[in-house]
C-alpha positions as a Markdown table, in Angstrom:
| # | Residue | x | y | z |
|---|---|---|---|---|
| 1 | Met | 84.1 | 98.0 | 119.7 |
| 2 | Ser | 82.5 | 99.3 | 116.7 |
| 3 | Asp | 81.7 | 97.1 | 113.6 |
| 4 | Arg | 83.0 | 97.6 | 110.0 |
| 5 | Thr | 82.1 | 95.4 | 106.8 |
| 6 | Ile | 84.9 | 94.8 | 104.5 |
| 7 | Val | 84.0 | 93.4 | 101.0 |
| 8 | Val | 86.7 | 91.2 | 99.5 |
| 9 | Ile | 86.3 | 90.7 | 95.6 |
| 10 | Ser | 88.7 | 88.2 | 94.1 |
| 11 | Ala | 88.6 | 87.4 | 90.4 |
| 12 | Gly | 90.8 | 84.3 | 90.3 |
| 13 | Leu | 89.4 | 81.7 | 87.8 |
| 14 | Ser | 91.0 | 78.4 | 89.5 |
| 15 | Gln | 90.4 | 76.8 | 92.8 |
| 16 | Pro | 92.6 | 76.8 | 94.6 |
| 17 | Ser | 93.6 | 80.4 | 93.6 |
| 18 | Ser | 96.8 | 82.4 | 94.2 |
| 19 | Thr | 94.4 | 85.4 | 93.5 |
| 20 | Arg | 92.0 | 84.4 | 96.1 |
| 21 | Leu | 95.0 | 83.5 | 98.3 |
| 22 | Leu | 96.4 | 87.2 | 98.1 |
| 23 | Ala | 92.6 | 88.5 | 98.8 |
| 24 | Asp | 92.3 | 86.7 | 101.9 |
| 25 | Arg | 95.7 | 87.6 | 103.4 |
| 26 | Leu | 95.1 | 91.2 | 102.7 |
| 27 | Ala | 91.6 | 90.7 | 104.3 |
| 28 | Glu | 93.6 | 89.4 | 107.5 |
| 29 | Ala | 95.9 | 91.9 | 107.5 |
| 30 | Thr | 93.1 | 94.4 | 107.5 |
| 31 | Val | 91.4 | 92.8 | 110.0 |
| 32 | Ala | 94.1 | 92.3 | 112.5 |
| 33 | Glu | 94.9 | 96.4 | 111.8 |
| 34 | Leu | 91.4 | 97.3 | 112.6 |
| 35 | Ala | 91.1 | 95.0 | 115.8 |
| 36 | Ala | 94.5 | 97.0 | 117.1 |
| 37 | Arg | 92.4 | 100.2 | 117.0 |
| 38 | Gly | 89.4 | 98.3 | 118.8 |
| 39 | Ile | 87.1 | 98.1 | 115.8 |
| 40 | Thr | 85.8 | 94.6 | 114.7 |
| 41 | Ala | 85.7 | 93.6 | 111.1 |
| 42 | Gln | 83.1 | 91.2 | 109.3 |
| 43 | Val | 84.6 | 90.1 | 105.9 |
| 44 | Gln | 82.4 | 89.2 | 103.0 |
| 45 | Thr | 84.4 | 87.3 | 100.1 |
| 46 | Val | 83.2 | 87.2 | 96.4 |
| 47 | Asp | 84.4 | 84.9 | 94.3 |
| 48 | Leu | 83.6 | 86.1 | 91.0 |
| 49 | Arg | 84.0 | 83.2 | 89.2 |
| 50 | Asp | 80.8 | 81.8 | 91.0 |
| 51 | Val | 78.6 | 84.9 | 89.7 |
| 52 | Ala | 80.3 | 85.1 | 86.2 |
| 53 | His | 77.1 | 84.0 | 84.2 |
| 54 | Glu | 75.2 | 86.6 | 86.1 |
| 55 | Ile | 77.5 | 89.4 | 85.2 |
| 56 | Val | 77.3 | 88.4 | 81.8 |
| 57 | Asn | 73.3 | 88.5 | 81.8 |
| 58 | Met | 73.4 | 91.8 | 83.5 |
| 59 | Thr | 75.7 | 93.1 | 81.0 |
| 60 | Leu | 73.2 | 92.0 | 78.0 |
| 61 | Thr | 69.8 | 93.0 | 80.0 |
| 62 | Gly | 71.2 | 95.9 | 82.4 |
| 63 | Phe | 69.3 | 94.2 | 85.4 |
| 64 | Pro | 71.2 | 91.7 | 88.2 |
| 65 | Ser | 69.8 | 88.3 | 88.9 |
| 66 | Gly | 70.4 | 85.8 | 91.0 |
| 67 | Asp | 73.3 | 85.5 | 93.3 |
| 68 | Leu | 74.9 | 88.8 | 91.9 |
| 69 | Val | 72.1 | 90.8 | 93.7 |
| 70 | Pro | 73.1 | 90.4 | 97.2 |
| 71 | Val | 77.1 | 90.9 | 95.8 |
| 72 | Leu | 76.1 | 94.4 | 94.1 |
| 73 | Glu | 74.5 | 95.3 | 97.7 |
| 74 | Gln | 77.2 | 94.2 | 99.6 |
| 75 | Val | 79.6 | 96.2 | 97.5 |
| 76 | Ala | 77.1 | 99.3 | 97.9 |
| 77 | Ala | 77.1 | 99.0 | 101.9 |
| 78 | Ala | 81.1 | 98.2 | 102.2 |
| 79 | Asp | 82.9 | 100.2 | 104.6 |
| 80 | Gly | 86.3 | 99.0 | 102.9 |
| 81 | Leu | 86.7 | 97.1 | 99.5 |
| 82 | Ile | 89.6 | 94.8 | 98.9 |
| 83 | Ala | 89.6 | 94.0 | 94.9 |
| 84 | Val | 92.1 | 91.7 | 93.3 |
| 85 | Thr | 92.5 | 90.3 | 90.0 |
| 86 | Pro | 94.8 | 87.9 | 87.8 |
| 87 | Val | 96.8 | 90.0 | 85.2 |
| 88 | Phe | 96.0 | 88.8 | 81.9 |
| 89 | Ser | 97.7 | 90.5 | 78.7 |
| 90 | Ala | 99.1 | 93.1 | 80.9 |
| 91 | Ser | 96.1 | 94.1 | 82.6 |
| 92 | Tyr | 92.9 | 93.2 | 84.7 |
| 93 | Ser | 91.1 | 90.3 | 83.7 |
| 94 | Gly | 87.9 | 90.4 | 81.5 |
| 95 | Leu | 85.6 | 88.8 | 84.4 |
| 96 | Phe | 87.3 | 91.7 | 86.6 |
| 97 | Lys | 86.6 | 94.4 | 84.5 |
| 98 | Ser | 83.1 | 93.2 | 83.3 |
| 99 | Phe | 82.1 | 92.9 | 87.1 |
| 100 | Val | 83.5 | 96.6 | 87.6 |
| 101 | Asp | 81.3 | 97.5 | 84.6 |
| 102 | Val | 78.0 | 96.5 | 86.0 |
| 103 | Leu | 78.6 | 98.6 | 89.1 |
| 104 | Asp | 76.3 | 101.3 | 89.7 |
| 105 | Lys | 78.4 | 104.7 | 89.1 |
| 106 | Asp | 78.4 | 106.0 | 92.1 |
| 107 | Ala | 78.9 | 102.6 | 94.1 |
| 108 | Leu | 82.7 | 103.3 | 94.9 |
| 109 | Val | 82.4 | 107.1 | 95.6 |
| 110 | Asp | 84.8 | 107.9 | 98.5 |
| 111 | Arg | 84.8 | 104.3 | 99.3 |
| 112 | Pro | 88.2 | 103.1 | 100.7 |
| 113 | Val | 90.0 | 100.7 | 98.2 |
| 114 | Leu | 92.9 | 98.4 | 98.5 |
| 115 | Leu | 94.4 | 97.0 | 95.4 |
| 116 | Gly | 95.9 | 93.7 | 94.7 |
| 117 | Ala | 97.1 | 91.6 | 91.4 |
| 118 | Thr | 98.7 | 88.3 | 90.8 |
| 119 | Gly | 100.7 | 87.0 | 87.8 |
| 120 | Gly | 103.2 | 84.3 | 86.9 |
| 121 | Thr | 106.2 | 87.2 | 86.8 |
| 122 | Gly | 107.0 | 90.4 | 88.4 |
| 123 | Arg | 107.1 | 92.0 | 85.0 |
| 124 | His | 103.2 | 92.5 | 85.4 |
| 125 | Ser | 103.4 | 94.2 | 88.6 |
| 126 | Leu | 103.0 | 97.8 | 86.7 |
| 127 | Ala | 99.6 | 96.6 | 86.0 |
| 128 | Leu | 98.4 | 97.9 | 89.6 |
| 129 | Glu | 99.2 | 101.1 | 88.8 |
| 130 | Tyr | 98.6 | 101.9 | 84.8 |
| 131 | Ala | 95.6 | 99.9 | 84.3 |
| 132 | Met | 93.8 | 99.5 | 87.9 |
| 133 | Arg | 94.3 | 102.4 | 89.7 |
| 134 | Pro | 93.0 | 104.5 | 87.0 |
| 135 | Leu | 90.0 | 102.5 | 86.5 |
| 136 | Phe | 89.3 | 102.9 | 90.1 |
| 137 | Ala | 90.2 | 106.6 | 90.3 |
| 138 | Tyr | 87.8 | 107.1 | 87.3 |
| 139 | Leu | 85.0 | 105.5 | 89.6 |
| 140 | Arg | 86.0 | 108.1 | 92.5 |
| 141 | Ala | 86.9 | 105.4 | 95.1 |
| 142 | Asp | 89.6 | 106.2 | 97.8 |
| 143 | Val | 92.6 | 104.1 | 96.9 |
| 144 | Val | 94.9 | 103.6 | 99.2 |
| 145 | Pro | 98.5 | 104.2 | 98.5 |
| 146 | Thr | 99.9 | 100.7 | 98.8 |
| 147 | Ala | 98.9 | 98.2 | 96.1 |
| 148 | Val | 100.2 | 94.4 | 96.2 |
| 149 | Phe | 101.2 | 92.4 | 93.6 |
| 150 | Ala | 102.3 | 89.0 | 94.1 |
| 151 | Ala | 104.2 | 86.8 | 91.6 |
| 152 | Thr | 104.5 | 82.9 | 91.5 |
| 153 | Asp | 107.7 | 83.3 | 93.4 |
| 154 | Asp | 106.5 | 85.2 | 96.0 |
| 155 | Trp | 104.6 | 82.5 | 97.4 |
| 156 | Ala | 107.5 | 80.2 | 97.0 |
| 157 | Thr | 110.3 | 82.3 | 98.4 |
| 158 | Ala | 111.0 | 81.1 | 102.3 |
| 159 | Gly | 113.0 | 83.5 | 104.7 |
| 160 | Gly | 112.2 | 87.0 | 106.6 |
| 161 | Asp | 111.4 | 90.3 | 104.9 |
| 162 | Asp | 114.6 | 90.8 | 103.3 |
| 163 | Ala | 114.3 | 87.7 | 101.3 |
| 164 | Asn | 110.5 | 88.1 | 100.5 |
| 165 | Pro | 108.9 | 91.5 | 100.9 |
| 166 | Leu | 105.3 | 90.5 | 100.1 |
| 167 | Pro | 104.3 | 90.1 | 103.8 |
| 168 | Ala | 105.8 | 93.5 | 104.9 |
| 169 | Arg | 103.8 | 94.9 | 101.9 |
| 170 | Ile | 100.5 | 93.2 | 102.5 |
| 171 | Arg | 100.7 | 94.1 | 106.3 |
| 172 | Arg | 101.4 | 97.7 | 105.2 |
| 173 | Ala | 98.4 | 98.0 | 102.6 |
| 174 | Gly | 96.2 | 96.4 | 105.3 |
| 175 | Arg | 97.5 | 99.3 | 107.7 |
| 176 | Gln | 96.5 | 101.9 | 105.1 |
| 177 | Leu | 93.1 | 100.2 | 104.5 |
| 178 | Ala | 92.3 | 99.9 | 108.3 |
| 179 | Glu | 93.2 | 103.7 | 108.7 |
| 180 | Glu | 90.9 | 104.6 | 106.1 |
| 181 | Val | 88.0 | 102.7 | 107.3 |
| 182 | Ala | 88.6 | 103.5 | 110.8 |
| 183 | Asp | 88.4 | 107.1 | 110.3 |
| 184 | Arg | 85.0 | 106.8 | 108.6 |
| 185 | Glu | 81.5 | 106.3 | 110.4 |
| 186 | Pro | 80.1 | 103.1 | 109.6 |
| 187 | Ser | 78.2 | 102.7 | 106.3 |
| 188 | Ala | 74.3 | 102.3 | 106.7 |
| 189 | Pro | 72.9 | 99.1 | 104.8 |
| 190 | Val | 72.0 | 100.0 | 101.2 |
| 191 | Gly | 69.5 | 98.2 | 99.0 |
| 192 | Leu | 70.0 | 97.8 | 95.6 |
| 193 | Tyr | 66.9 | 100.2 | 94.3 |
| 194 | Asp | 67.1 | 102.4 | 96.8 |
| 195 | Ala | 68.0 | 105.3 | 94.4 |
| 196 | Val | 65.1 | 103.8 | 92.3 |
| 197 | Pro | 62.2 | 106.5 | 92.5 |
| 198 | Ser | 58.8 | 105.2 | 93.2 |
| 199 | Phe | 55.7 | 105.6 | 90.8 |
| 200 | Glu | 54.4 | 108.0 | 93.3 |
| 201 | Gln | 57.7 | 110.3 | 92.8 |
| 202 | Leu | 57.4 | 109.5 | 89.4 |
| 203 | Leu | 53.6 | 110.7 | 89.0 |
| 204 | Gly | 53.9 | 113.5 | 91.7 |
| 205 | Gly | 54.5 | 116.3 | 88.9 |
| 206 | Ser | 51.4 | 115.2 | 86.7 |
């Protein structure tokens, strides 16, 4: 079996968080679909609330520090990314956008990405299409067709898929991400500063 790495970014602010819950369900569905294709997957989950101060510091200084350094390296080396945010004021959260802002501009080029969002009401679901999808299109990520929104009522609704379509949508989105990841060669580990030229390279022309 070949190995893949799935990085999960959760921008939930509370503990426990419905955003983290959705992120975990999407990761489970993706791992299960990869396993069905003979591929093992390692899941690396990042709660942005744990590196919020480092994100602000990098926004101000331009340089990563502390626990944010390995997070950026994980994203750069991921075979697939799951990104989930709560919806505030009809869009992604400020913490989520701040994290995206400190990513290298090429970090997500051609990277398979699955988008998810949570909110108090289903009326916020379109934020996935008019806010999140354009953002990741700008970053040149390969976003899978199915994005998943979970409202508060979706977690409380009992019954099968007819009563609550969320589980089926999670499975479909996980399948689509798994297909994209499986069709690509495993990503090689990437160092945060691999693209930075050495002093010898900088002075080579002098």
